[in-house]
C-alpha positions in Angstrom: 12.8 -24.2 -73.5 9.6 -25.4 -72.6 8.8 -28.5 -70.3 6.6 -31.4 -71.1 4.1 -32.5 -69.1 4.9 -35.4 -67.7 8.1 -33.0 -66.1 6.0 -30.5 -64.7 3.9 -33.8 -63.0 7.0 -34.8 -61.3 8.0 -31.6 -60.3 4.5 -30.9 -58.5 4.7 -34.1 -57.0 8.3 -33.4 -55.9 7.2 -30.3 -54.6 4.3 -32.0 -52.6 6.6 -34.3 -50.9 8.9 -31.9 -50.1 6.7 -29.6 -48.5 5.6 -32.9 -46.7 8.7 -33.2 -45.7 9.2 -29.8 -44.2 5.8 -30.2 -42.4 6.9 -32.8 -40.6 10.5 -31.7 -39.6 9.1 -28.4 -38.5 6.4 -30.8 -36.3 9.1 -32.6 -34.9 11.1 -29.1 -34.1 7.8 -28.2 -32.4 7.3 -30.9 -30.6 11.1 -31.0 -28.9 10.9 -27.3 -27.9 7.5 -28.2 -26.2 9.4 -30.8 -24.2 11.9 -28.7 -23.5 9.8 -26.2 -22.4 8.1 -28.7 -20.3 11.5 -29.6 -18.9 12.2 -26.3 -17.8 9.4 -25.5 -16.2 9.8 -28.8 -13.8 13.1 -27.9 -13.2 12.0 -24.2 -12.1 9.3 -26.1 -9.9 12.2 -28.4 -8.3 14.8 -25.5 -8.1 11.7 -23.3 -5.9 11.0 -26.2 -3.5 14.5 -27.1 -2.8 15.6 -23.1 -2.1 12.2 -24.2 0.6 10.5 -21.0 -0.4 7.7 -22.9 -2.4 7.7 -20.4 -4.8 6.5 -17.8 -2.5 7.7 -14.4 -3.7 7.1 -11.4 -1.5 5.2 -8.8 -3.3 6.2 -5.5 -1.0 10.0 -5.0 1.1 7.6 -5.0 3.9 6.6 -8.4 3.8 10.4 -9.7 2.5 11.7 -7.8 5.6 8.8 -9.8 7.9 9.7 -12.7 6.0 13.3 -12.7 7.1 12.7 -11.7 10.5 9.9 -14.7 11.3 12.9 -16.9 9.9 15.4 -15.4 11.6 13.0 -15.9 15.3 12.4 -19.5 14.3 15.5 -20.4 13.8 16.7 -18.4 17.1 13.4 -20.7 19.0 14.7 -24.0 17.5 18.5 -23.2 18.8 17.3 -22.5 22.0 15.2 -25.8 22.6 17.8 -27.6 20.5 20.1 -26.8 23.7 17.6 -28.0 26.4 18.1 -31.5 27.2 15.0 -32.5 29.4 11.6 -33.5 27.7 10.0 -30.9 30.4 12.5 -27.9 30.3 10.9 -28.0 26.5 7.7 -28.0 27.0 8.2 -25.3 29.8 9.9 -23.3 27.4 7.0 -23.8 24.4 4.5 -22.8 27.3 6.6 -19.8 28.4 7.4 -18.5 24.7 3.5 -18.6 24.0 2.5 -17.0 26.8 5.1 -14.2 25.9 3.6 -14.1 22.2 0.0 -14.1 23.5 0.6 -11.3 25.7 2.7 -9.5 23.2 -0.4 -9.4 20.9 -3.2 -8.7 23.3 -0.7 -5.5 24.0 -0.7 -4.5 20.4 -4.3 -5.4 20.0 -4.6 -2.8 23.1 -2.4 -0.2 21.5 -4.1 -0.3 17.9 -7.8 0.9 18.7 -5.8 4.2 19.6 -3.8 4.4 16.2 -6.7 4.2 14.4 -8.9 6.5 16.7 -6.0 9.3 15.9 -5.8 8.2 12.2 -9.5 9.0 11.9 -9.3 12.5 13.5 -6.6 13.6 11.2 -8.5 12.2 8.7 -11.3 14.4 9.8 -9.4 17.5 10.4 -7.7 17.6 7.1 -10.5 16.4 4.5 -13.6 18.0 6.5 -14.1 21.1 3.9 -15.8 19.8 0.8 -16.1 22.6 -2.5 -19.0 24.1 -2.7 -19.1 24.7 -6.2 -18.6 21.6 -8.6 -15.2 21.4 -10.7 -15.9 21.6 -14.1 -13.7 21.3 -17.1 -14.6 22.7 -20.5 -14.2 21.3 -23.4 -10.9 21.4 -24.9 -11.9 24.2 -28.0 -13.5 26.2 -25.0 -10.1 26.0 -22.7 -7.9 29.8 -22.5 -4.7 28.8 -25.0 -1.1 28.1 -23.3 -0.3 31.7 -25.4 
């Protein structure tokens, strides 16, 4: 059965209309997906802000431990300050606490150069000998076989 020229042209027009509707539907679906993606990123940011970490993720276990210790220390300091009633007591506490921290850091700074010197001595004694002959790796076809 042959189709007439008019039927063929109508089929082509119909296919064109269907393609346009499909592209419009796909564009709307893509727009909805983009809006969902934006909404999810906004929600993630809000959750991170609510958690109070501002999105900070420690890179190492040591950083995470230091962060926990600092938060615990800060909480303890605030609890001590809240326990004081008078303003002059709070000021005195702050002054003594800051002096203690400065003294602690000064003491650590004095000890640190000794640790660095010990590390340099270890590096010198371990890595003191340099090989006299350079290591040459032969090409793959010149290497001895595993057998």
